[in-house]
C-alpha positions in Angstrom: -7.4 14.7 -14.2 -4.2 16.5 -15.1 -3.3 16.8 -18.7 0.0 14.9 -18.2 -1.8 11.9 -16.8 -0.6 8.7 -18.4 -2.1 8.1 -21.8 -2.9 4.5 -20.9 -5.7 5.8 -18.7 -7.5 7.3 -21.6 -6.7 4.4 -23.9 -8.0 2.1 -21.3 -11.5 3.6 -21.5 -11.4 3.7 -25.3 -10.3 0.0 -25.6 -13.0 -1.2 -23.2 -15.6 0.8 -25.2 -14.4 -0.8 -28.5 -12.9 -4.2 -28.0 -12.3 -4.5 -31.8 -9.3 -2.2 -31.4 -7.7 -4.3 -28.7 -4.9 -5.6 -31.0 -3.7 -2.0 -31.6 -3.6 -1.4 -27.9 -1.6 -4.6 -27.4 1.0 -3.5 -30.0 1.1 -0.1 -28.3 2.0 -1.6 -25.0 4.6 -4.1 -26.4 8.3 -3.6 -26.0 11.0 -5.2 -28.2 14.2 -3.7 -26.6 13.8 -4.2 -22.9 11.9 -1.0 -22.3 8.9 -0.9 -20.0 5.8 -2.6 -21.3 5.0 -6.2 -22.5 8.3 -7.7 -23.7 7.6 -9.0 -27.2 10.9 -10.9 -27.5 10.1 -12.9 -24.3 6.5 -13.6 -25.3 7.7 -14.8 -28.8 10.3 -17.0 -27.2 7.6 -18.5 -24.9 5.4 -19.1 -27.9 8.1 -21.1 -29.6 8.8 -23.1 -26.5 5.1 -23.8 -26.1 4.9 -25.1 -29.6 7.9 -27.4 -29.0 6.7 -28.6 -25.5 3.1 -27.9 -24.8 3.0 -29.9 -21.6 5.9 -27.9 -20.1 5.1 -24.4 -21.3 1.4 -24.4 -22.1 0.1 -24.0 -18.5 1.5 -21.3 -16.2 0.8 -19.2 -13.2 1.1 -15.4 -13.6 2.6 -13.4 -10.8 2.6 -9.6 -10.3 4.2 -7.4 -7.8 5.0 -3.7 -7.3 8.4 -2.9 -5.9 9.6 0.5 -4.6 12.5 2.1 -6.5 14.6 5.1 -5.7 13.4 8.3 -7.3 16.2 9.1 -9.8 16.4 10.7 -13.2 19.5 10.4 -15.4 20.5 10.7 -19.1 20.5 7.5 -21.1 23.1 7.9 -23.9 21.9 4.8 -25.7 18.5 6.3 -26.7 19.5 9.9 -26.0 16.7 10.4 -23.5 16.1 10.9 -19.8 15.3 7.8 -17.8 13.5 7.6 -14.5 10.1 9.0 -15.3 6.8 7.2 -15.3 6.9 4.8 -18.3 4.1 2.4 -19.4 5.8 1.4 -22.6 3.4 3.5 -24.7 5.9 6.1 -25.9 4.1 8.8 -24.0 6.4 11.4 -22.4 5.6 11.7 -18.6 6.8 14.4 -16.2 6.3 12.4 -13.0 9.3 10.6 -11.5 8.7 6.9 -11.1 8.6 5.5 -7.6 7.6 1.9 -8.3 8.2 -0.9 -10.8 5.2 -3.2 -11.5 6.5 -6.5 -12.7 4.6 -9.4 -14.4 6.2 -12.9 -14.4 5.0 -16.3 -15.5 6.0 -19.5 -13.8 5.6 -23.0 -15.3 3.3 -25.4 -13.5 5.1 -28.3 -15.2 8.9 -28.0 -15.0 11.1 -25.6 -13.2 11.2 -22.3 -15.2 10.0 -18.7 -14.9 10.2 -15.7 -17.2 9.4 -12.0 -16.7 7.1 -10.8 -19.5 6.4 -7.2 -18.6 7.3 -4.3 -16.3 6.0 -0.8 -15.9 7.6 2.2 -14.2 4.8 3.9 -12.2 4.1 6.5 -9.5 0.7 5.2 -8.4 -1.6 2.9 -10.2 -5.4 2.7 -9.6 -7.0 -0.7 -9.3 -8.8 0.1 -12.6 -5.6 0.7 -14.5 -3.9 -2.3 -12.9 -6.9 -4.5 -14.0 -6.5 -3.4 -17.6 -2.8 -4.2 -17.6 -3.4 -7.6 -16.1 -6.2 -8.3 -18.6 -3.9 -7.4 -21.6 -1.2 -9.7 -20.2 -3.7 -12.6 -20.0 -4.9 -11.9 -23.5 -1.4 -11.7 -24.9 -0.4 -15.0 -23.3 -3.6 -16.6 -24.6 -2.9 -15.4 -28.2 0.4 -17.4 -28.0 -1.3 -20.6 -26.8 -0.3 -20.2 -23.1 -3.0 -20.9 -20.6 -2.9 -18.9 -17.3 -4.4 -21.0 -14.5 -3.8 -18.7 -11.5 -2.7 -15.2 -10.6 -0.5 -14.6 -7.5 0.0 -11.3 -5.8 0.3 -9.8 -2.3 -2.7 -8.9 -0.2 -2.5 -5.1 -0.8 -5.8 -3.3 -0.8 -5.4 -2.2 -4.4 -4.9 -5.8 -5.5 -8.0 -6.9 -3.6 -10.0 -4.1 -5.3 -8.6 -5.1 -8.7 -9.6 -8.7 -8.2 -13.1 -7.7 -7.1 -13.4 -5.6 -10.3 -12.4 -8.7 -12.4 -15.2 -10.8 -10.8 -13.9 -12.1 -7.5 -15.6 -11.5 -4.2 -12.7 -11.2 -1.7 -14.4 -8.6 0.6 -18.0 -9.6 0.7 -20.2 -10.8 3.5 -18.0 -12.6 6.1 -20.8 -15.1 6.6 -20.7 -16.1 2.9 -17.9 -18.0 1.1 -15.3 -16.1 -0.9 -15.2 -16.2 -4.7 -11.5 -16.6 -5.5 -11.7 -16.8 -9.3 -12.6 -14.6 -12.2 -13.4 -15.3 -15.9 -10.5 -15.2 -18.4 -11.0 -12.1 -20.6 -10.5 -14.2 -23.8 -11.9 -17.6 -23.0 -14.1 -17.2 -20.0 -12.3 -20.0 -18.2 -11.8 -19.6 -14.5 -8.5 -17.9 -13.4 -7.9 -18.4 -9.7 -6.4 -15.8 -7.4 -3.9 -16.9 -4.9 -2.6 -14.3 -2.4 1.1 -14.6 -1.6 1.4 -16.7 1.6 4.5 -15.0 2.9 2.9 -11.6 2.6 -0.4 -12.7 4.2 1.6 -14.1 7.2 3.3 -10.7 7.4 -0.1 -9.0 7.6 -1.1 -11.5 10.3 2.0 -10.6 12.3 1.2 -6.9 11.9 -2.2 -7.2 13.5 -3.8 -4.2 15.1 -2.8 -2.7 18.4 -6.0 -2.4 20.4 -7.1 1.0 21.6 -10.2 2.1 23.5 -11.6 4.8 25.7 -9.9 6.2 28.8 -11.9 6.9 31.9 -10.6 9.0 34.8 -11.4 8.6 38.4 -13.9 11.5 38.1 -16.0 9.3 35.7 -15.1 11.4 32.6 -14.5 9.1 29.5 -12.5 10.3 26.5 -11.9 8.7 23.1 -9.2 10.2 20.9 -9.2 9.2 17.2 -7.3 10.9 14.4 -6.0 10.1 10.9 -2.5 11.2 9.9 -1.3 11.9 6.4 1.9 13.4 5.0 1.7 15.5 1.8 4.9 15.3 -0.2 6.6 18.7 -0.6 9.7 20.0 -2.3 13.3 20.4 -1.0 12.1 22.4 2.0 10.1 19.6 3.4 6.7 17.9 3.6 3.4 18.9 5.2 1.7 17.0 8.1 -2.1 16.8 8.1 -4.0 15.6 11.2 -7.7 15.1 11.0 -10.3 14.0 13.6 -11.9 10.7 12.7 -10.9 7.3 11.5 -10.4 5.4 8.2 -13.1 2.7 8.3 -15.0 0.3 10.6 -13.4 -3.1 11.2 -15.5 -5.8 9.5 -17.1 -8.0 12.2 -16.4 -5.5 14.9 -19.0 -2.7 14.6 -17.6 -0.8 17.6 -14.0 -0.8 16.4 -12.4 1.5 13.8 -9.0 1.9 12.2 -7.2 5.1 13.1 -3.6 6.4 13.0 -3.5 8.1 16.4 -5.5 7.3 19.6 -5.7 8.4 23.2 -4.0 5.2 24.4 -3.4 1.6 23.2 -2.9 -1.6 25.0 -3.2 -5.4 24.6 -1.2 -5.1 21.4 1.9 -6.7 20.0 5.0 -5.6 21.9 7.4 -6.5 19.1 5.6 -4.1 16.7 5.9 -1.3 19.3 9.6 -2.0 19.7 10.1 -1.8 15.9 8.8 1.7 15.9 11.0 2.7 18.9 11.1 5.6 21.2 13.1 8.9 21.3 14.8 9.0 24.7 14.9 12.8 24.6 11.1 12.9 24.6 10.8 10.7 27.7 7.0 10.0 28.0 5.7 12.9 26.0 6.2 11.7 22.4 2.5 10.7 21.8 2.1 12.2 18.3 5.7 11.6 17.4 5.4 7.9 18.1 2.3 7.5 15.9 4.0 9.4 13.1 7.0 7.1 13.3 4.6 4.1 13.2 2.8 5.2 10.0 2.7 2.3 7.6 3.9 -0.3 10.1 1.7 0.2 13.2 -2.0 -0.5 12.7 -4.4 0.5 15.4 -7.9 -0.5 16.1 -9.9 1.8 18.4 -12.9 0.1 20.1 -15.4 2.4 21.9 -16.7 -0.5 24.1 -13.3 -1.1 25.6 -12.7 1.2 28.6 -9.6 1.5 30.8 -9.5 3.4 34.0 -6.8 6.1 34.1 -5.4 8.1 37.0 -7.0 11.5 37.0 -4.9 14.5 35.9 -7.1 16.8 37.9 -5.2 16.9 41.2 -4.7 19.8 43.6 -1.0 20.4 44.6 -1.7 20.1 48.3 -3.3 16.6 47.8 -0.2 15.1 46.2 2.1 12.8 48.0 5.9 13.2 47.9 6.2 10.2 45.6 3.7 11.8 43.2 5.6 15.1 43.2 8.9 13.2 42.4 7.1 11.3 39.6 5.8 14.6 38.1 9.4 15.9 37.7 10.1 13.1 35.3 6.7 12.8 33.7 6.1 16.5 32.9 9.0 18.6 31.5 9.0 22.4 31.3 6.9 23.5 28.3 9.7 25.5 26.7 12.1 22.6 26.6 9.4 20.3 25.4 8.3 22.6 22.5 11.9 22.9 21.3 12.5 19.2 21.2 9.2 18.6 19.4 10.0 21.2 16.8 13.5 19.7 16.2 11.9 16.3 15.7 9.3 17.5 13.3 11.6 19.6 11.2 15.0 17.8 11.2 13.9 14.2 11.6 10.6 14.1 9.7 11.3 17.2 7.5 7.9 18.8 8.1 7.7 22.4 7.0 4.1 22.8 7.9 1.3 21.2 9.9 -2.5 21.4 9.7 -5.2 20.0 11.9 -9.0 19.9 11.9 
């Protein structure tokens, strides 16, 4: 782990090992001037409101969400410091520029009110660290007499992993019922997890494109599966990494896996393909470019037991009809022109300065 890793990672382990020092950790993460961390002024205000009207302010739902922010660093004349770096409200000076804001907000179950209680400027949070931040928010609210009944978040994989670490079972045996609650860190009462309905509907709309094996007329069958990742670089550009293989097997479908690039795909959602779009200059030879443009929005499931017949590419020139020869003029462009266009797309559009494959 790098030396400049956020101090909360180390403090997290120390606090778990010694719960008696939890109050110190709470104070460390509290903010009184609107800076990142638990907002003490807001929490104190909610405590006063709860004492005045227990029915309205004593029972809440806690919501959390991570939002992307623009990477930007600027001088803040009010506190004479640079703003825009990772900031967990612990006073630790970080060198990484923040890319996300993790926000915690409580919503009243009785009455129409809501209040943000914390935010953190982050670059990437592990489920373990996010679990600790959520636990401290629950403990801080409990210390002020506020009961959290449920936690709402989107269906991101890191959130699911965090819930499982807290005691839920959201990715267990599909034949068994889900466990959608975890014990409160202070009282042991059940805290229920509710995934954001709008985000879950979005995930349902973004269901997998279906890919399989392609069999030519000769009987040869091919399955092409690769993963694609982009390593962030400097001003000169990023690096593209292509690896043979897949991410994971799809639960309930042992012959299907999730991949980023496949030999062909079909029976998928046409609207998702249209959202990715096509480069007209590349005609029908933008196979890899299409999958790169679809990273993060186009999800592909490759099933080895699905086979589609494909016209053979092994044909002798004297066996081609005139229509096939005409088709080839549009289907296959000269290699020199094709290479130039592909290089332009990689460097100028995607800003790739290097590419590796295994």
